[in-house]
Each structure stands twice: as C-alpha cells, then as structure tokens.
N, C-alpha and C positions, 0 to 999 in steps of 0.2 A: 471095882473101886479104882479111880484114877489117881495115880501117884503124883505127888508134887515134887518137881525137880528144881525148886528154887535155890537150894544150896549148891547144886551142881552148876547152875547158871551163874551164880554169884562168883564162884571160883573161876569160871571161864571169863567172865567180864573183867575180873581183877587181872587175869593173865593177859588179855588182849587190849585193854583200854589204852595202853601206851601207844599201840600201833594205829589207833584211830578207827574211824567208821568208813564204810562203803555202802552205797545205796544200790540195790538191785534194780529198782525202778527209777525213773527220773525224779530227782529230789523235789522239784517244783510241784509235781503231782501229789506226792506224799505229804508235803508240808501244807498244801492247800486243803487236802482232805482232812488232815488231823487238826489243822488250825493252830499250829505252833511253829516256832523257828527251829532251825537245826540245833542251835545251842541248847534250847530248852529240852528237846528230845534226847540229845546225847547226855545231857546232865541227868535227866530223869532215869535213863537206862543205867548210867554208871552208878548213881546213888541208890537206885532201886528202893526209894522211900515208900511208895505206895504199891509195891509189888504184892499182889494178893495170892497169885497162883501161877505155876509154870508147868506147861505140858510139853512132853517130848514126842516128836514125830520123826520117823525114819522113812524117807522117800528116795528111791533110786540112789542108794549109797550116800545119801546126804542126811545129816541129822539137823532137824530144825527144832527150835524152842519157841513155843507160843507163850508170851508173857502177858498176863492180865494185870493191868494197873487200875485200881479202883479208888476213886476220889471221894465219892459219896454214894448214896443210895440211887442216885439218878445219873451219875456220870462215870465214865471210865474210858480206857483205851486198851487196845490190843496191839502188841508188836510181835512180829515173827522174825526171829533172828537165827542166823547160822554163823559159825565161826570158821574162817579159813585163815588167811594171813592177817586179816583184820576182822572186826565185828561187822558182819554183813546184815543190813536191815532189808529183809525181803519185802515186807509190807507192814503197814500200820493203819489202823482205823479206829474211830471213836465208837463207843457203844453206849446205848441209852438204857433207860429204866427197864424195859421189857427184856432186852437181851441180858442185862445184868442179872435179872431174876432167874432166867433160864440157866445162865452160867453158874450161879451160886449153888444150884442143885447139883451141878456137875462137880463142883469143888468138894461138896460135902459127901457125895456118894463114893 
C-alpha cells in the first residue's frame, strides 16, 4: 500500500512558501507543457485545493514529493517538488483520463 504524504507536504509548503519558488527546468518549457501561468501554478501549490494524493521518493540523498492534483474525472496535473532553501519545482505535467484511471488504483491500494 502506498502511503499518502499530503500532511507532511502541507507542513513543508507552509514553512517554505515565504521564501518563494525555484524551477529546476526552464520555466518557459514547464509553463507551456502545463498550460498555465507561474502565478496559477504557485497559487495552486500553496493552496493545495485539488491535492488528491502525495507520494514521497528518495533519490540520491534528495527527497522528492510527487503531488497529484485532480480536477475532474478527465483532467489533472502532477507536480514533482523538493524543498531546499526554497520550494523547488522539479517538473510538472498534465494527466488525462487513462492516466488518472491508472493512478486512482495506486491511490486506493
């Protein structure tokens, strides 16, 4: 069973939101792929309104959090964050109906 780390991420976001965001990849690329502005993304992450599930990954002494934001049965987004001196957005991408269906099985198991 995959554990949900949403509460841990919410605490970290509250702690680091004053320091701002940093993008690991060029922000133009991420914004174009996601189809949203910087302000919309940052507001969504800070308010975590549609946060459905959060997964924790540890890679090379770095802890990453994969946040799944679900808007409807057909639309959603995934953000990969890590916390250093700021909130670092490693990547983000939209997910569609088929992928959502696959991820929901992961959430429930």
